C-alpha positions in Angstrom: -0.8 -11.1 -35.5 2.4 -9.6 -36.9 5.2 -10.6 -39.2 7.9 -12.5 -37.6 11.3 -12.3 -39.1 14.7 -12.1 -37.3 17.9 -12.3 -39.2 17.4 -14.5 -42.2 14.1 -16.1 -41.1 11.4 -15.7 -43.7 8.6 -13.4 -42.5 5.3 -15.2 -42.2 1.9 -13.9 -41.3 0.5 -15.7 -38.2 -3.3 -16.4 -38.4 -3.9 -18.8 -35.5 -7.0 -17.4 -33.8 -7.6 -14.0 -35.4 -11.2 -13.6 -34.2 -10.5 -14.1 -30.5 -10.8 -11.0 -28.4 -7.4 -9.5 -27.8 -8.5 -6.4 -25.7 -11.4 -5.1 -23.8 -11.8 -1.7 -22.4 -15.2 -0.6 -21.2 -17.8 -1.5 -23.8 -15.1 -1.8 -26.5 -13.5 -5.0 -27.7 -10.8 -5.6 -30.3 -10.1 -8.9 -32.0 -6.6 -10.0 -32.9 -7.5 -9.5 -36.6 -8.6 -6.0 -35.9 -5.6 -5.3 -33.8 -3.2 -6.5 -36.5 -5.0 -4.2 -39.1 -4.9 -1.2 -36.8 -1.2 -1.8 -35.8 -0.2 -1.9 -39.5 -2.2 1.2 -40.2 -0.8 3.1 -37.2 2.8 2.1 -38.1 2.2 3.5 -41.6 0.8 6.7 -40.0 3.8 7.0 -37.7 6.2 6.4 -40.6 4.5 9.1 -42.7 5.2 11.5 -39.9 8.9 10.7 -39.9 9.1 8.0 -37.3 11.8 5.4 -38.2 14.3 3.0 -36.8 15.7 4.1 -33.5 13.4 7.1 -33.1 11.6 7.5 -29.8 7.8 7.7 -29.5 6.6 8.9 -26.1 3.3 7.9 -24.6 1.7 10.0 -21.8 -1.6 9.1 -20.2 -3.5 6.3 -18.4 -3.6 2.7 -19.7 -5.6 2.4 -22.9 -5.9 0.0 -25.8 -4.3 2.7 -27.9 -1.2 2.5 -25.6 -0.7 -1.1 -26.6 -1.4 -0.2 -30.3 1.3 2.5 -30.1 3.7 0.1 -28.5 3.2 -2.6 -31.2 3.2 -0.1 -34.1 6.4 1.6 -32.8 8.1 -1.8 -32.6 7.0 -2.6 -36.1 9.1 0.3 -37.3 12.2 -0.5 -35.3 11.5 2.6 -33.2 11.5 2.8 -29.4 8.4 3.1 -27.2 8.8 5.4 -24.2 5.9 5.5 -21.8 6.1 8.2 -19.2 4.5 8.6 -15.8 1.6 10.9 -16.4 1.4 11.6 -12.6 4.6 13.6 -12.7 4.7 17.4 -12.8 5.4 19.2 -16.0 9.1 20.1 -15.1 9.8 16.4 -14.4 8.2 15.3 -17.7 10.1 18.1 -19.5 13.4 16.6 -18.1 12.5 13.1 -19.3 11.5 14.4 -22.7 14.8 16.3 -23.0 16.6 13.0 -22.2 14.6 10.8 -24.6 14.4 13.4 -27.5 11.2 11.8 -29.0 10.2 12.2 -32.6 6.5 12.2 -31.7 4.3 11.9 -28.6 1.0 10.1 -28.1 -1.1 11.3 -25.2 -4.4 10.6 -23.6 -7.0 13.4 -23.6 -6.6 13.7 -19.8 -2.9 14.4 -20.3 -3.1 16.6 -23.4 -2.7 19.9 -21.5 0.2 18.5 -19.5 1.8 17.2 -22.7 1.4 20.6 -24.4 3.1 22.3 -21.4 6.0 19.8 -21.1 6.7 18.8 -24.7 7.2 22.1 -26.6 8.3 21.4 -30.1 7.3 17.7 -30.1 4.4 16.8 -32.5 1.4 15.6 -30.4 -1.2 13.0 -31.1 -4.2 12.9 -28.9 -6.0 9.5 -28.3 -9.5 10.9 -27.6 -11.1 12.1 -30.9 -13.0 14.7 -28.9 -9.7 16.5 -28.2 -9.0 17.0 -31.9 -9.7 20.8 -31.5 -6.5 21.1 -29.4 -4.1 23.4 -31.2 -1.1 21.7 -32.9 -2.4 18.2 -32.0 -3.6 15.4 -34.3 -6.4 12.9 -33.4 -5.0 9.4 -32.8 -7.6 7.9 -35.2 -6.3 10.0 -38.0 -3.1 8.0 -37.9 -5.1 4.7 -38.0 -7.8 5.5 -40.5 -5.9 6.1 -43.7 -6.1 2.9 -45.7 -3.9 3.9 -48.7 -0.6 3.6 -47.0 1.6 0.6 -47.6 2.2 -1.6 -44.6 5.7 -0.9 -43.3 8.2 -3.7 -44.0 11.0 -3.3 -41.5 13.3 -6.1 -40.3 13.8 -5.8 -36.6 16.6 -7.7 -34.8 16.4 -9.2 -31.3 19.1 -6.8 -30.1 17.2 -3.7 -31.2 15.8 -1.5 -28.5 12.1 -1.8 -28.1 11.3 0.2 -24.9 12.8 2.8 -22.6 11.3 2.7 -19.1 12.4 5.4 -16.7 13.0 4.3 -13.2 10.9 6.1 -10.6 13.7 8.4 -9.4 12.9 7.9 -5.7 16.7 8.1 -4.9 17.9 10.5 -7.5 17.9 11.3 -11.2 15.7 8.8 -13.2 17.5 6.4 -15.5 16.1 5.2 -18.8 16.2 1.4 -18.8 16.6 0.2 -22.4 14.9 -3.1 -23.0 15.5 -4.9 -26.3 13.1 -7.2 -28.2 15.1 -10.1 -26.8 14.6 -8.9 -23.3 10.8 -8.7 -23.6 10.6 -12.0 -25.5 12.6 -13.9 -22.9 10.7 -12.4 -20.1 7.5 -13.6 -21.8 8.9 -17.1 -22.3 10.0 -17.1 -18.6 6.5 -16.3 -17.5 5.0 -19.1 -19.7 7.5 -21.6 -18.3 6.7 -20.7 -14.8 2.9 -20.4 -15.0 0.4 -22.2 -17.3 -0.9 -19.2 -19.2 -3.8 -20.3 -21.4 -5.3 -19.1 -24.6 -8.6 -19.0 -22.7 -7.3 -16.7 -20.0 -9.0 -13.3 -19.3 -6.6 -11.1 -17.4 -6.6 -7.6 -16.0 -4.0 -5.0 -16.9 -4.2 -2.9 -13.7 -0.6 -1.8 -13.3 0.4 1.3 -15.2 2.0 0.7 -18.6 4.9 3.1 -17.9 6.0 0.3 -15.5 7.4 -3.0 -16.6 4.9 -4.9 -14.5 1.9 -3.5 -16.5 3.4 -4.4 -19.8 5.3 -7.6 -19.2 4.1 -9.7 -16.3 0.6 -10.6 -17.4 -0.3 -8.7 -20.6 2.4 -9.8 -23.1 2.4 -13.5 -22.0 -1.4 -13.6 -22.3 -1.3 -11.9 -25.7 1.4 -14.4 -26.8 -1.0 -17.3 -26.0 -4.0 -15.6 -27.6 -5.9 -14.7 -24.4 -7.8 -11.5 -23.6 -6.4 -8.5 -21.8 -8.9 -6.2 -20.0 -7.3 -2.7 -19.9 -7.9 -0.7 -16.7 -7.1 3.0 -17.0 -6.6 3.2 -13.3 -6.8 1.0 -10.2 -10.3 1.1 -8.7 -10.9 -1.7 -6.1 -14.7 -1.6 -6.6 -14.5 -1.8 -10.4 -11.9 -4.5 -10.2 -13.9 -6.8 -7.9 -17.0 -6.4 -10.0 -15.1 -7.0 -13.2 -13.5 -10.2 -11.9 -17.0 -11.5 -11.3 -18.8 -10.2 -14.5 -16.1 -11.1 -17.0 -14.7 -14.2 -15.2 -11.2 -12.8 -14.9 -8.6 -15.6 -14.5 -5.5 -13.6 -13.4 -4.0 -10.2 -12.8 -0.7 -8.7 -11.5 -0.5 -6.3 -8.6 1.6 -4.7 -5.9 0.9 -5.5 -2.2 -0.8 -2.2 -1.6 -3.4 -3.2 -4.3 -4.0 -6.6 -2.7 -4.5 -4.9 0.7 -6.9 -2.3 -0.7 -9.0 -5.1 -2.2 -9.2 -7.1 1.0 -10.1 -3.9 3.0 -12.8 -2.9 0.5 -16.5 -3.2 1.6 -17.3 -5.4 -1.4 -14.6 -7.9 -0.6 -16.7 -10.4 1.2 -19.5 -10.5 -1.5 -17.2 -10.5 -4.5 -17.2 -13.7 -6.6 -13.5 -14.6 -7.1 -14.1 -18.2 -8.2 -12.7 -17.6 -11.7 -9.3 -16.5 -10.6 -6.5 -19.0 -11.3 -3.6 -16.9 -10.0 -2.6 -13.5 -8.9 1.0 -12.4 -9.2 2.4 -9.7 -6.9 5.8 -8.1 -6.3 7.5 -5.0 -5.1 7.6 -6.2 -1.4 6.1 -8.9 0.7 2.4 -8.8 1.4 1.1 -8.5 4.9 0.4 -12.0 6.4 -3.3 -11.1 7.1 -3.7 -10.0 3.5 -2.2 -13.2 2.2 -4.5 -15.3 4.5 -7.5 -13.3 3.4 -6.9 -14.2 -0.2 -6.2 -17.8 0.7 -9.4 -18.0 2.6 -11.2 -17.0 -0.6 -9.5 -19.9 -2.5 -7.0 -17.7 -4.3 -3.3 -18.2 -4.0 -1.3 -15.0 -4.4 2.1 -15.8 -5.9 5.0 -13.6 -5.0 7.6 -12.7 -7.5 10.7 -10.6 -7.5 11.9 -8.4 -10.3 13.2 -5.1 -11.5 12.8 -2.9 -14.6 16.3 -3.9 -15.7 15.3 -7.6 -15.9 12.1 -6.8 -18.0 11.2 -7.3 -15.0 10.9 -11.0 -13.9 13.8 -12.6 -11.9 12.2 -15.1 -9.5 8.7 -16.3 -8.7 7.1 -18.7 -6.3 5.8 -22.0 -7.8 2.0 -21.8 -8.0 1.7 -25.3 -6.4 3.9 -24.4 -3.3 2.3 -25.9 -0.2 0.4 -23.2 1.7 2.2 -24.1 5.0 5.7 -23.4 3.6 7.4 -20.1 4.4 6.7 -17.5 1.7 9.7 -16.6 -0.4 10.2 -14.6 -3.6 10.5 -18.0 -5.3 13.0 -19.6 -7.6 14.7 -18.1 -10.6 12.9 -18.1 -13.9 13.9 -20.7 -16.5 16.3 -18.5 -18.5 17.5 -16.4 -15.5 20.5 -17.0 -13.3 20.9 -15.5 -9.8 23.7 -15.4 -7.3 24.5 -13.6 -4.1 27.7 -11.6 -3.6 29.4 -10.7 -0.3 31.1 -7.3 -1.0 33.2 -7.6 2.2 34.6 -11.1 1.4 34.3 -10.9 -2.3 32.7 -14.4 -2.4 29.9 -15.2 -4.8 27.5 -18.2 -4.7 24.7 -19.4 -7.0 23.5 -22.1 -4.6 23.1 -20.6 -1.1 24.1 -17.8 1.2 23.3 -14.1 1.7 24.5 -10.9 0.1 23.7 -8.6 -2.8 21.6 -10.3 -5.4 23.2 -10.6 -8.8 21.2 -11.4 -12.0 22.0 -12.4 -15.5 20.1 -13.8 -18.5 18.7 -12.9 -21.9 15.9 -10.9 -20.1 18.5 -8.6 -18.5 19.1 -5.2 -20.2 22.4 -4.1 -21.6 22.5 -0.6 -20.1 20.9 2.7 -19.4 19.9 5.3 -22.0 22.8 7.7 -22.5 24.4 7.0 -19.1 27.5 5.0 -19.8 29.0 5.4 -16.3 25.8 4.2 -14.6 25.6 1.3 -16.9 29.2 0.2 -16.2 28.7 0.5 -12.4 25.5 -1.6 -12.6 27.4 -4.7 -13.7 30.1 -6.9 -12.1 31.7 -9.6 -14.3 28.6 -9.7 -16.5 26.1 -9.9 -13.6 23.7 -7.0 -12.9 23.9 -5.7 -9.4 20.3 -5.5 -8.1 21.1 -3.4 -5.1 19.0 -5.8 -3.0 20.2 -8.0 -0.1 18.9 -11.5 -0.5 19.3 -15.0 1.0 19.3 -18.1 -1.1 18.3 -21.4 0.6 19.4 -24.9 -0.3 16.4 -25.4 -2.6 17.1 -22.3 -4.6 14.4 -20.1 -3.1 15.2 -16.4 -2.8 14.3 -14.3 0.2 14.7 -10.6 -0.3 15.9 -9.1 2.9 16.2 -5.4 2.1 17.7 -2.8 -0.2 21.4 -2.3 0.2 20.9 1.5 0.4 18.1 1.2 3.0 20.3 -0.7 5.4 20.6 0.9 8.9 24.0 0.7 10.5 23.5 1.5 14.2 26.4 1.3 16.5 28.1 -1.2 14.1 25.0 -3.4 14.0 23.1 -4.0 10.7 19.4 -3.4 10.9 17.2 -4.4 8.0 14.1 -2.1 7.8 12.0 -4.9 6.1 12.5 -7.1 9.2 11.4 -4.4 11.6 8.5 -3.4 9.3 7.2 -7.0 9.3 7.3 -7.1 13.1 5.4 -3.8 13.5 2.9 -4.8 10.7 1.9 -7.8 12.8 0.3 -5.4 15.4 -3.4 -5.5 14.8 -3.8 -1.7 15.0 -1.2 -1.1 12.3 -2.5 -0.5 8.8 0.8 0.4 7.1 4.4 1.0 8.1 7.8 2.1 6.8 11.1 2.3 8.7 14.0 4.5 7.6 17.5 5.4 8.8 17.9 8.8 10.5 21.1 10.4 11.9 21.8 9.9 15.6 24.6 11.6 17.6 25.4 8.4 19.7 24.8 5.5 17.4 25.4 7.1 14.0 22.1 5.9 12.7 18.9 4.7 14.2 15.5 3.7 12.9 12.4 5.9 12.6 9.1 4.2 12.1 6.3 5.9 10.2 3.1 4.2 11.0 -0.5 4.4 9.7 -2.9 3.2 12.3 -6.4 1.8 12.0 -9.2 4.3 12.9 -9.6 4.6 16.7 -6.3 3.1 17.7 -3.2 4.8 19.3 0.5 3.8 19.6 3.4 5.6 21.4 7.2 5.1 21.3 7.4 3.3 24.6 4.6 0.9 23.7 6.2 0.2 20.4 9.6 -0.7 21.8 8.1 -2.7 24.6 6.0 -4.9 22.3 8.9 -5.3 19.8 11.1 -6.6 22.6 9.3 -10.0 22.2 10.0 -10.1 18.5 13.3 -8.4 17.8 16.7 -7.6 19.4 16.5 -4.4 21.5 18.9 -2.5 19.1 16.5 -3.1 16.2 13.6 -1.2 17.7 13.1 2.2 16.1 14.1 5.1 18.4 11.5 7.4 16.8 7.8 6.9 16.0 5.7 9.1 13.7 2.0 8.3 13.3 0.9 9.6 9.9 -2.3 9.5 7.8 -0.7 7.8 4.9 2.8 6.8 3.5 4.1 8.5 0.4 4.3 6.0 -2.5 5.4 6.0 -6.1 3.1 5.3 -9.0 4.0 1.6 -8.6 3.2 1.4 -4.9 6.7 1.5 -3.6 7.3 3.6 -0.4 9.1 6.8 -1.2 11.7 6.6 1.6 13.5 9.7 0.4 10.4 11.7 1.1 10.2 10.3 4.6 13.9 11.1 5.2 13.3 14.7 4.0 10.3 15.1 6.2 12.2 13.8 9.2 15.1 16.2 8.5 12.7 19.1 8.0 11.0 18.4 11.3 14.2 18.1 13.2 15.7 21.3 11.8 12.6 23.3 12.5 12.5 22.4 16.2 
């Protein structure tokens, strides 16, 4: 599709299956031949507007074929693609733009007003041609349509930055994770080594492209093999179930919340899922009832573990794991090493044990954008510190226990919220749950459980503790219970525990 040339390698034009469909979105489809032509033209258009090596190009808006085109065209110029979370407020986006200092911004029509308010002084390109009347903005197709520009011929090195992905900022100031061409390439190769991605695959890109999962876990590996990516602007369970059946979708990647929403959807039982070969998920463990519901439909959901800093894959279950084996986050990817580190004893092991999970490999980033101190603190002896507590068994399987920072230390005892959440989630009336650490005069910290119940059910603190006594040690039972309508989650489905801690503090101080 594009020229390949790293170092002294001669650039050659790849024409393997140019007429296969690369992308579908609604009624539109785009072949690899058309994609290559449009990426060349768009790269020329960006170059004509001053975008060059090292410059940042921001994208703001829902998933779109144009998002991928902008990513590839930016990479062609040796520039850096910076997709931002369009669900953020204007002041938050303004801070990220000030940090990234982009040369140009591409935005969806739905985000054009937000982009105009948050990106003063940054040239705007609007994807939807109907938005061309917006003042000081240029239609996206205007950058693609000009045919008299020469195709840019820029040599891009493996070490050159390709993408900056901002972390969600749930625990503080967002950090820009700089991923190189090498990082993205080796993540793709890791996926191909772990799963038999086929040229005939038809996959869904459901996760947002401002997150590493949307870009790297299914989309890029499928494009590498010449398969088809169906672009979903947003997650819609009804649309997704129908699309799997109508277009014979073979795979997609999701977070546990998405898998649960699909299982709980009214169309779940009637949906035809027979074309699905695999479904990857990560972010946290899926509820047992949800995993069993997928398995009952003949679909194995494969758990993986990763982080933006690793592009993002670190470990993944083997697709042929026997169904009766305990679910883990899997074994390390082919070109990725993991170890566990005990901060107290200073010991590190790559074979077995428990502690903070460390990661290294060619898919792991080199540092954060303009944050040298944070970059230095993120590594120990060349290993990236994940911030997650993990256990490695004798077979190399990783079990993610919890976040280091989410650990509850109550009266000198360690309590892992994930363990408590799993026990509470097993109650049939519980739909969703999160456990956080809150201050306590006697014990220093105790747990507070925020629970979403199924309609028509009730649960009180005494009942919760009594039922947990059969599953957990008494000290692990949360002291506080809050029944809520829903849990606050980030754009990628992760629970925003900082919001829950703030809500608890506000409630306590107001009483």
